[in-house]
C-alpha positions in Angstrom: -20.0 -30.8 38.9 -21.8 -32.3 41.9 -24.3 -35.2 41.6 -27.8 -34.8 42.8 -27.0 -36.9 45.9 -24.1 -34.6 46.8 -26.3 -31.6 46.3 -28.9 -33.1 48.7 -26.2 -33.8 51.2 -24.9 -30.2 51.0 -28.4 -28.9 51.3 -28.8 -30.8 54.6 -25.5 -29.3 55.7 -27.1 -25.8 55.4 -29.2 -26.8 58.4 -26.2 -27.2 60.6 -26.5 -23.6 61.6 -30.0 -24.3 63.0 -28.6 -27.2 64.9 -25.9 -25.0 66.3 -28.6 -22.6 67.6 -30.4 -25.5 69.2 -27.3 -26.7 70.9 -26.7 -23.2 72.2 -30.2 -23.1 73.7 -29.7 -26.5 75.4 -26.4 -25.3 76.8 -28.1 -22.3 78.3 -30.8 -24.5 79.9 -28.1 -26.7 81.4 -26.3 -23.8 82.9 -29.5 -22.7 84.7 -30.0 -19.5 82.7 -33.7 -20.5 82.1 -36.3 -20.7 84.7 -37.0 -24.3 85.7 -40.7 -23.6 86.3 -42.0 -25.9 83.5 -45.6 -25.0 84.1 -45.1 -21.3 83.7 -43.0 -22.0 80.5 -45.7 -24.3 79.1 -48.3 -21.7 79.8 -46.2 -19.1 78.0 -45.5 -21.3 75.0 -49.2 -21.7 74.4 -49.5 -17.9 73.9 -46.6 -17.4 71.4 -46.5 -17.8 67.7 -45.5 -21.4 67.1 -44.0 -20.4 63.7 -41.1 -18.6 65.3 -38.6 -21.0 66.7 -34.8 -21.3 67.2 -33.0 -21.7 63.9 -35.7 -20.2 61.8 -35.3 -17.2 59.4 -38.0 -14.6 59.9 -38.9 -11.1 58.8 -39.0 -8.5 61.5 -39.5 -4.7 61.9 -36.8 -2.4 63.4 -38.3 -0.7 66.4 -35.2 0.7 68.0 -31.6 1.5 67.0 -29.5 1.4 70.1 -25.8 1.8 70.7 -24.9 -1.9 70.6 -28.0 -3.6 69.3 -30.9 -3.2 66.9 -34.3 -4.1 68.5 -36.5 -6.0 66.0 -40.2 -7.0 66.4 -40.5 -10.6 65.0 -44.2 -11.0 66.1 -43.7 -12.5 69.6 -44.5 -11.2 73.0 -41.0 -10.0 73.3 -38.7 -8.2 70.9 -35.4 -9.7 69.6 -32.1 -8.0 69.3 -29.3 -8.2 66.8 -25.7 -6.8 67.0 -25.6 -3.3 65.5 -22.2 -4.2 63.8 -24.2 -6.4 61.4 -26.0 -3.3 60.1 -23.0 -1.1 59.6 -21.6 -0.7 56.0 -17.9 -0.3 55.0 -18.1 3.5 55.6 -19.3 3.0 59.2 -22.9 4.1 58.5 -25.9 2.3 60.0 -27.9 0.9 57.1 -31.4 0.6 58.8 -33.8 2.9 60.4 -36.9 2.4 62.7 -39.7 0.9 60.6 -37.4 -1.0 58.2 -38.1 -4.7 57.6 -35.2 -7.1 57.8 -34.6 -10.8 57.6 -32.9 -12.3 60.6 -32.1 -15.7 62.0 -33.5 -16.7 65.5 -30.4 -17.8 67.3 -31.9 -18.4 70.7 -35.0 -17.7 72.8 -34.9 -17.1 76.6 -38.6 -17.0 77.5 -37.9 -16.4 81.2 -35.8 -13.3 80.7 -37.8 -12.3 77.7 -34.6 -12.4 75.5 -34.4 -13.3 71.8 -31.0 -13.3 70.1 -31.1 -12.5 66.4 -28.5 -12.5 63.6 -28.8 -10.8 60.2 -25.5 -12.2 58.9 -26.4 -15.8 59.7 -29.8 -15.3 58.0 -28.1 -14.0 54.9 -25.7 -17.0 54.9 -28.5 -19.5 55.1 -30.4 -17.6 52.4 -27.3 -17.3 50.1 -26.6 -21.0 50.3 -30.3 -21.8 49.7 -30.0 -19.6 46.6 -26.8 -21.3 45.5 -28.3 -24.8 45.9 -31.5 -23.8 44.1 -29.5 -22.1 41.3 -27.4 -25.2 40.8 -30.3 -27.6 40.9 -32.6 -25.5 38.6 -29.7 -24.4 36.3 -30.4 -20.8 37.1 -28.1 -17.8 37.3 -27.1 -15.5 40.1 -25.8 -11.9 40.0 -22.4 -11.2 41.4 -19.9 -8.4 41.7 -16.2 -9.0 40.7 -14.3 -7.9 43.7 -10.7 -8.8 43.0 -8.2 -10.4 40.7 -6.5 -13.5 42.0 -4.3 -16.2 40.7 -6.1 -18.2 38.0 -9.1 -16.0 37.8 -11.4 -13.6 39.7 -13.3 -13.5 43.0 -17.0 -12.8 42.6 -19.3 -11.8 45.5 -22.6 -13.7 45.2 -23.3 -13.4 48.9 -20.3 -15.5 49.6 -17.0 -15.3 47.8 -17.0 -17.5 44.7 -14.1 -18.4 42.4 -14.4 -17.5 38.6 -11.6 -19.2 36.6 -10.1 -17.3 33.8 -11.3 -19.8 31.3 -14.9 -19.2 32.5 -14.7 -15.4 32.4 -15.5 -14.8 28.7 -16.3 -16.7 25.5 -12.9 -16.1 24.0 -9.4 -16.1 25.5 -8.9 -13.0 27.6 -5.7 -11.1 28.4 -4.5 -10.2 31.9 -5.3 -6.5 31.2 -8.8 -7.3 30.1 -9.3 -9.6 33.1 -8.2 -6.8 35.4 -10.8 -4.4 33.8 -13.6 -6.8 35.0 -13.0 -5.9 38.6 -16.0 -3.9 39.9 -18.4 -5.1 37.2 -21.6 -6.9 38.1 -22.1 -10.0 36.1 -24.4 -13.0 35.8 -22.9 -16.4 36.7 -24.0 -20.0 36.9 -22.9 -22.4 39.7 -20.7 -25.1 38.3 -19.4 -26.5 41.6 -19.8 -25.9 45.4 -18.9 -27.4 48.8 -20.8 -26.2 51.8 -18.5 -27.7 54.4 -15.4 -26.0 52.8 -17.4 -22.9 51.9 -16.2 -23.2 48.3 -18.1 -22.1 45.2 -16.9 -22.2 41.6 -18.9 -20.1 39.1 -18.9 -19.5 35.3 -19.8 -16.3 33.4 -19.0 -18.1 30.1 -21.9 -20.5 30.5 -24.3 -17.5 30.8 -22.8 -15.9 27.7 -23.0 -19.1 25.8 -26.7 -19.5 26.7 -27.4 -16.0 25.7 -25.6 -16.5 22.4 -27.4 -19.7 21.7 -30.8 -18.0 22.3 -29.8 -15.1 20.0 -28.5 -17.5 17.4 -31.8 -19.4 17.3 -33.7 -16.2 17.0 -31.4 -14.9 14.3 -31.5 -18.0 12.2 -35.3 -17.9 12.2 -35.4 -14.3 11.0 -32.2 -13.6 9.0 -32.4 -13.3 5.2 -30.1 -12.5 2.4 -29.9 -8.7 1.9 -30.5 -7.8 5.5 -28.4 -5.0 7.0 -27.4 -5.9 10.5 -25.0 -4.7 13.2 -22.1 -6.8 14.2 -18.9 -6.8 16.2 -15.5 -7.6 14.7 -14.0 -10.6 16.5 -11.0 -11.9 14.6 -9.0 -10.5 11.7 -7.3 -12.8 9.2 -5.2 -12.1 6.1 -8.3 -12.8 3.9 -10.9 -10.9 5.9 -12.6 -10.6 9.3 -15.1 -12.6 11.3 -18.0 -10.6 12.6 -20.4 -11.6 15.3 -23.9 -10.5 14.2 -25.7 -11.8 17.3 -24.7 -15.4 18.1 -23.4 -16.3 14.7 -20.1 -15.4 13.1 -20.1 -14.3 9.5 -17.1 -13.8 7.2 -16.4 -10.3 5.9 -14.1 -11.1 3.1 -11.4 -8.6 2.2 -12.8 -8.3 -1.3 -16.2 -7.3 0.2 -14.7 -4.6 2.4 -14.0 -2.0 -0.3 -14.8 -1.4 -3.9 -11.1 -0.7 -4.4 -8.1 -2.9 -3.8 -7.4 -3.5 -0.2 -4.0 -5.0 0.9 -4.8 -5.6 4.6 -8.2 -5.9 6.4 -6.7 -4.1 9.3 -6.7 -0.9 7.2 -10.5 -1.0 7.4 -11.5 -2.7 10.7 -10.1 -3.5 14.1 -11.1 -6.2 16.7 -14.0 -4.9 18.8 -15.3 -2.5 16.1 -19.1 -2.3 15.9 -20.0 -2.0 12.2 -22.9 -2.2 9.8 -22.8 -5.2 7.4 -25.0 -6.6 4.7 -25.8 -10.3 4.4 -24.6 -11.4 1.0 -25.2 -15.1 1.4 -26.8 -17.2 4.1 -27.2 -21.0 4.5 -29.4 -21.8 7.5 -28.4 -25.5 7.5 -24.7 -24.9 7.6 -25.0 -21.6 9.3 -22.5 -20.1 6.9 -22.9 -16.4 6.4 -21.1 -14.1 4.0 -21.1 -10.4 4.8 -20.1 -7.2 3.0 -19.6 -3.5 3.9 -18.9 -2.2 0.4 -22.4 -3.3 -0.6 -23.8 -0.6 1.7 -22.6 2.0 -0.8 -23.2 2.4 -4.5 -20.8 0.7 -6.9 -18.5 3.5 -8.1 -18.1 1.8 -11.5 -21.7 2.3 -12.3 -21.9 5.3 -14.8 -18.1 5.7 -14.7 -17.9 6.2 -18.5 -20.1 9.3 -18.1 -18.2 10.7 -15.1 -14.8 10.1 -16.7 -15.0 10.7 -20.5 -11.9 10.0 -22.6 -9.6 13.0 -22.5 -10.7 14.3 -19.1 -7.9 15.4 -16.8 -8.3 14.2 -13.2 -6.3 14.0 -10.0 -5.5 10.7 -8.3 -3.3 9.0 -5.8 -0.7 6.4 -6.6 -1.6 3.1 -4.8 1.0 0.7 -6.2 3.9 0.6 -8.6 5.0 -2.3 -10.9 7.5 -2.9 -13.6 5.0 -2.2 -16.3 3.3 0.9 -14.8 1.5 2.3 -11.8 -2.1 2.1 -10.4 -3.8 5.4 -9.6 -7.0 5.7 -7.5 -9.1 8.5 -9.0 -11.9 8.0 -6.5 -12.6 5.5 -3.7 -13.0 2.1 -5.3 -11.8 3.2 -8.8 -8.2 2.5 -9.8 -6.8 2.9 -13.3 -3.5 1.8 -14.8 -0.9 4.2 -16.1 1.1 2.0 -18.4 4.8 2.7 -18.6 4.4 3.7 -22.2 2.0 6.4 -21.1 4.4 7.9 -18.6 7.2 9.4 -20.7 7.1 11.3 -23.9 10.6 10.1 -24.9 11.5 6.5 -25.8 14.2 6.3 -23.0 12.1 4.0 -20.9 12.8 4.2 -17.2 11.3 2.4 -14.2 8.0 4.0 -13.0 9.6 4.3 -9.5 12.1 6.8 -10.9 9.3 9.5 -11.1 6.5 8.1 -8.9 6.0 6.8 -5.4 3.1 5.3 -3.5 0.8 7.8 -2.0 1.9 10.6 -4.4 -0.9 12.9 -5.8 -0.7 13.1 -9.6 -2.6 14.5 -12.5 -3.6 12.0 -15.2 -5.7 11.9 -18.4 -8.4 9.3 -19.1 -7.4 7.3 -22.1 -10.1 4.6 -22.1 -12.9 3.1 -20.0 -13.9 -0.6 -20.0 -16.8 -0.6 -17.6 -17.8 -4.2 -18.2 -14.3 -5.5 -17.2 -13.9 -2.7 -14.6 -10.7 -1.3 -16.2 -9.7 2.3 -16.9 -6.6 3.4 -18.8 -4.8 6.5 -17.7 -2.0 8.6 -19.1 0.6 10.6 -17.1 2.5 12.2 -19.9 -0.7 13.5 -21.5 -1.3 15.7 -18.5 1.8 17.8 -19.5 2.9 19.4 -22.8 4.5 17.2 -25.3 8.2 18.1 -25.3 8.5 17.2 -28.9 6.0 19.9 -29.8 7.9 22.4 -27.6 11.1 21.4 -29.3 9.7 21.9 -32.8 8.3 25.3 -31.8 11.4 26.6 -30.1 14.1 24.9 -32.2 12.9 24.4 -35.8 15.3 23.0 -38.4 18.0 25.5 -39.3 18.3 27.0 -35.8 21.8 27.4 -34.6 22.1 26.3 -30.9 24.7 25.9 -28.2 24.5 22.2 -27.3 26.0 20.5 -24.2 27.6 17.1 -24.8 26.0 14.5 -22.5 27.5 11.4 -24.0 30.2 10.5 -26.6 29.8 7.3 -28.6 31.5 5.7 -31.6 28.7 6.9 -33.9 28.3 10.5 -32.6 27.5 12.9 -29.8 24.3 13.0 -27.7 23.6 16.6 -26.7 21.1 18.7 -24.8 19.9 22.0 -26.1 17.4 23.0 -23.4 17.4 21.9 -19.7 13.7 22.4 -19.6 13.0 20.0 -22.5 13.9 16.4 -21.6 15.0 15.4 -25.2 18.6 14.7 -26.3 19.7 15.4 -29.8 22.2 13.4 -31.9 25.1 14.8 -33.8 26.2 11.9 -36.0 29.9 11.4 -36.6 29.3 12.1 -40.3 27.9 15.6 -39.3 30.8 16.6 -37.1 33.3 17.6 -39.8 33.8 17.7 -43.5 37.1 15.9 -43.0 36.6 12.2 -43.9 39.6 11.3 -41.9 37.9 11.9 -38.6 36.4 8.5 -37.7 36.1 8.7 -33.9 34.2 11.6 -32.2 36.3 11.2 -29.1 39.2 12.7 -31.1 37.4 16.0 -31.1 34.9 16.1 -28.1 34.4 15.0 -24.6 31.4 14.9 -22.2 30.5 18.4 -20.9 31.8 20.3 -23.9 29.6 23.0 -25.3 29.5 22.9 -29.1 27.7 25.1 -31.6 25.5 23.2 -34.0 22.7 23.6 -36.4 19.3 21.8 -36.0 18.9 19.5 -39.0 15.7 17.4 -38.1 12.9 17.6 -35.5 10.6 14.6 -36.1 8.0 14.1 -33.2 6.4 11.1 -34.9 9.6 9.1 -35.0 11.1 11.0 -32.1 14.2 12.0 -34.1 16.2 15.1 -33.2 19.4 15.5 -35.2 22.0 18.3 -35.4 25.2 19.0 -37.3 28.4 20.9 -36.7 29.9 20.8 -40.2 26.8 22.4 -41.6 27.9 25.7 -40.0 30.6 26.0 -42.7 30.4 25.7 -46.5 30.7 22.3 -48.1 34.2 22.1 -49.5 33.1 19.6 -52.1 30.7 22.1 -53.5 33.4 24.7 -53.7 35.8 22.3 -55.4 33.2 21.4 -57.9 32.6 25.0 -58.7 36.3 25.9 -58.9 37.6 22.7 -60.6 35.2 21.4 -63.3 36.0 18.3 -65.4 39.0 19.0 -67.6 40.6 21.5 -65.2 44.0 21.0 -63.8 44.5 20.9 -60.0 47.5 20.7 -57.7 47.6 18.5 -54.6 49.6 16.5 -52.2 49.7 12.7 -52.1 48.3 11.5 -48.7 48.5 7.7 -49.3 49.4 5.0 -51.8 47.4 1.8 -52.4 47.7 -1.1 -54.8 45.1 0.5 -57.0 46.0 4.2 -56.9 47.0 7.3 -55.0 44.9 9.6 -52.9 45.6 13.3 -53.4 44.5 16.1 -50.9 43.1 18.9 -52.9 42.1 21.0 -49.9 41.3 20.2 -46.2 38.5 17.7 -46.2 38.6 17.0 -49.9 40.6 14.1 -51.5 40.7 12.9 -55.1 42.1 9.6 -56.4 44.5 8.9 -59.2 44.0 5.4 -60.4 47.2 3.4 -61.2 46.1 3.3 -64.8 46.0 7.2 -64.8 49.5 7.7 -63.4 51.4 7.2 -66.6 51.1 6.0 -70.2 53.7 3.4 -69.4 52.6 0.4 -67.4 53.4 0.7 -63.7 53.8 -2.3 -61.4 54.5 -0.4 -58.2 53.2 3.2 -57.6 55.9 3.8 -55.0 58.4 3.6 -57.8 57.1 6.7 -59.4 55.1 8.5 -56.6 55.6 9.1 -52.8 53.5 10.3 -49.9 53.8 14.0 -49.5 54.7 14.6 -53.1 52.9 17.5 -54.9 51.5 16.5 -58.2 49.4 18.1 -61.0 46.5 16.2 -62.4 43.5 16.7 -64.6 40.0 16.3 -63.3 38.4 13.4 -65.1 35.3 12.7 -63.1 33.5 14.8 -60.4 30.6 13.7 -58.0 30.2 16.1 -55.1 27.1 14.2 -53.9 29.2 11.0 -53.5 32.3 12.9 -52.4 34.4 11.5 -55.2 36.9 13.2 -57.7 38.7 11.1 -60.3 42.2 12.6 -61.3 44.7 11.7 -64.0 48.4 12.6 -64.4 48.5 10.6 -67.7 45.6 12.6 -69.2 47.4 15.9 -68.2 50.6 14.7 -69.8 48.8 13.5 -72.9 47.0 16.8 -73.1 50.3 18.6 -72.7 52.0 16.5 -75.4 49.1 17.1 -77.7 49.4 20.8 -77.1 53.1 20.9 -77.7 52.8 18.9 -81.0 50.0 21.2 -82.1 52.1 24.2 -81.3 55.1 22.8 -83.3 52.9 22.1 -86.3 51.6 25.6 -86.1 55.1 27.0 -86.0 56.2 24.9 -89.0 53.2 25.9 -90.9 53.9 29.6 -90.2 57.6 29.2 -91.1 56.7 27.5 -94.4 54.3 30.2 -95.3 56.8 32.9 -94.6 59.5 31.2 -96.7 57.1 30.7 -99.6 56.1 34.4 -99.5 59.8 35.4 -99.4 60.7 33.2 -102.4 57.8 34.5 -104.3 58.8 38.1 -103.6 62.3 37.4 -104.8 60.9 36.0 -108.0 58.7 39.0 -108.6 61.6 41.4 -108.1 63.8 39.5 -110.6 61.1 39.7 -113.2 60.8 43.5 -112.8 64.5 43.9 -113.3 
């Protein structure tokens, strides 16, 4: 910036052009161009307007437009002339007509020849510099047109070319592209530095904008109140919100005040340069801190929510986010509910929510609960579709015989699927595969992908239990054995194994009885293998029978004892009969002898 003394000095330098005009006149006099008759000149000077002199700027009227000159009446006895080139625009058109008033500089006066030389351009130069000095001293602004982009800034035409540095072009940092767009614009500038001798002027548009902002700011502070709705321009966007210029003051539009719903990024709502309506939430005139909101311009969607979404209502929504414990679904703008993972699947085979849902997906859900005070709403996904357990019970009640596909084989049984449209697996427990107790591992009989015929045993939706059986398709051999071989009957079987405490005898496939070591013989036996062997067929008597517990107690000893008792009884009966017959014979003989 120039000091006042420097400004005064430069102001004086503006007069140099007048001095140049005076020197030109003196040179003409020395060369003899002017008449030397001083008396005639003095007489002439008395009749002219003393206000018009060499170096002065006057207003004249165009009286003639010639080929090379424009004739202008400046109020003297004679007319002045200015080069026509000074009145031609960039398109080659003459810019004045007869009768127009123009400002010109009196360059020289030749009273003898009646010739006055005028210049429009020099008059403009003097006036421009007068305006520049005045604007600088009085802290005023000038209008200028941005004419070109140059290194470090812009060139602005304010009557003379002035330099506008990039840092002084706007209030905030500006890109090269934005700077280029300013070319051709008419802007207000303030003079921050000038040098008349070097014909240099530095201007600032930023100072003008700062003054305007400060004026707006003062006015706004005096009138702004909490609750006002104002228009603002988005300036900067941060992760937590956006700063909005509402007329000289920046207010913070926090991300939580942009939408009634959850917003991940402020850029999803606003962009720099957007002109938006905002509501003043908080305002402190002393600190000039302002909190703004846009969601407050619309009704709170949670008001009356419990009436709009009663429990049990089925609604459509969009998945906004997915977590390990569930998914959030937006059922209207600003209202999100949680679908807990437990409310996603009818079956207990819990999977991650992402296996069936993705962000942005449209889904149907059912309202399970509304907590308006805490702004929470519980939603159910599975409730929007039929319960597969109900379908299973309706289509496959207990007793139904189905073809089941083996999906997995475990140590304790088979997991099978009976209907591809019902996502429920049934279990055939190892104990329900066969009546044969020797089968302990399901893998001995089945593999994944096998199709087996089975009977539905249980469908329990409450406990989510679906069980089937294969052996139930054939009669229970234990029941048959119990009917055919009651206690006391004799059976024949093959020894399958020997133990320290007895022998196991296969009565029929799937049914084994046991002969305790004490029931093998009346004699004491130390080692069963000394009297019995695996594969040996034996006869035994049924001592005990429990089909429910799958147990049959057998005894060889009891059968032998019963056999011995039967033999003895038979012998006694024969002896008794023989004795009776002999007595009768003897008696007959006696009776015969008596009759003789």
